[in-house]
N, C-alpha and C positions, 0 to 999 in steps of 0.2 A: 251534486254534481259540481257545483262551483266550490265546495270545500276541497274536494279532490284535486282541482285545478291549482288553489292555491298551496296545498302541500306539494304538488310537484314544482312549481317554482320555487319553493323554500328549499326544497331538497336540491336543486341545481344550484341555487345561490350558495347553499353551505358546501357543495362540491368545489365550486370555483373558487370560494374564499381559502378553504383547507388546503388546495392545490398551490394557491398564492402565497399563502404562509409557509407552506411546507418548503417552497421553492426559494424563498426570501431566506429562510433559515439554514438550509443547505449552500446557498451562495455565500451568504455572510461566513459560514464556517470554512469553506473551501478557500475563499478569497483573503480572508483576514486573521483566523485563527489556525488554520492548517499550514500556512506558509510563513509563518513568523517564526526566524530563528531563535532558539532559545540560548541564552548566556551561557558561558562555561566558566564554572568558579572552581577554583583551586585545582586545575588540570594541568600537569606539566605540559602536555603537548595538548594544544586547543584542538576543540573538535572541529569539523569542517561546518560549513554552512548547513542550514537545515536541508536543503536539497542541492545536493551535490553531483554532477553528472562528470564522470571521468572519460574523456575520450582518447582510446590508445588504439590507433589505427581507424578501420571504418566502423568498428562496433561501438554503438554509443547507447549505453543501459542507463536506465534511471531508477532508483527506488523512489515511486512517488509518494508514498505514506505507509503509514504503520497504524492500522486502525485496531480498536479493541484493547488497548495496551492493559495486560495486568489479570486478564481474563482468558485463559487458554481455548476456551469455546470459541471467544469472539475475536480473537487475535488473528489479524491477516496482514502480510507485508504483501504490497502492490508493487510490482515492477514491469517497467514497460521499455520496449525497443524503440529508441527514437533514431536509430541509425536508417540508412536506405536499404540495408540488406537483411536477410533472415539470418537469426543466430540460433545455432544447435547448443542449447544449455545444458546438454549431457556432461555430469562431473562439475559443472560450476558449484560454486559453495557460496551459502548465504550465511553468516557469522554474526553473533551478537556481540555484545561488549565485553562478556565474559569468557569468550572464545567456544561457546558452543555453536556447532554448525549444522546446517542443513545442506545436505548433497543433492543435487537434481538429478532426477532420474531423465531419461530419454524424452526429451520435449523441445520442441522447435518453436520460436517466437519470429513472428513475420514482422514486418514495417508496422509502426504503430500498435503492435499487437502487446497485450496485457497478460501477464500472470499473477494468480494471487496464491502466496503460500499462506496456507492454514498452521497455526500452531498445533490443534488438535488432531485426530486420528479421522480417517475417511477414505473415500476411493478417488485416486487421481483421476483428473480429466486434462484435457489439452490447456485449460485455462485455471483450473484449480488443483493445486497440489497439496499435500497433507504431512506434516512432520511426523506426527503420531506422539505428540508430548502429552503428558497429563499435567505439568506444570507450564504456568507463563514463562515464554522465551524472552519477553522484551518487559522494560520498564522505561519509564521518563527518564530523560537525558542519557539513555543507551545510544550506542551509534550502530546501526544496522550497515553492514558491509557486505558488497557481493564482489566474488573473485572469480575469475574465468580458471579454465583447467590448468593453466601456467602459473597460477597463483598471483597473475596481475590484478591488481584492485580496479574495479571496473565502475562501481558507485558506492555511494555512502548516503547515508540519511540519519540525521539527529533527531531521536523521537523528542517531540515536545512533552 
């Protein structure tokens, strides 16, 4: 009976240590690596900072990050509505540095809402949209740009 009690405490301790290490790694990545702007070398028009928010009117959209760059199955662009009002994204365009674009289907983002645009194919939901590509859309140093239906630039993000 004493042996089982020891194992139980060992497993609990293992869970706590694993959770702490995972949290520390994610915190470090999010605060130090993911937010560091990449230098632009040999570019005639310098790219915007790593996370740029363009405020045109009351709409404030932000491309928070691009995850899984180079692998279509894991590539995700995370976009957040930083404004006070809900935004209808129908017809908005997400464009990579090569001019390839994704046009948003009918989707509405509420204040502080997040939508993820997956490069691969899948079934759209209110928070997960799928581009349906078989090849990667993003690469390091690329600029992700978000345009509204009028062609106004609303947000950019330089992929580290």
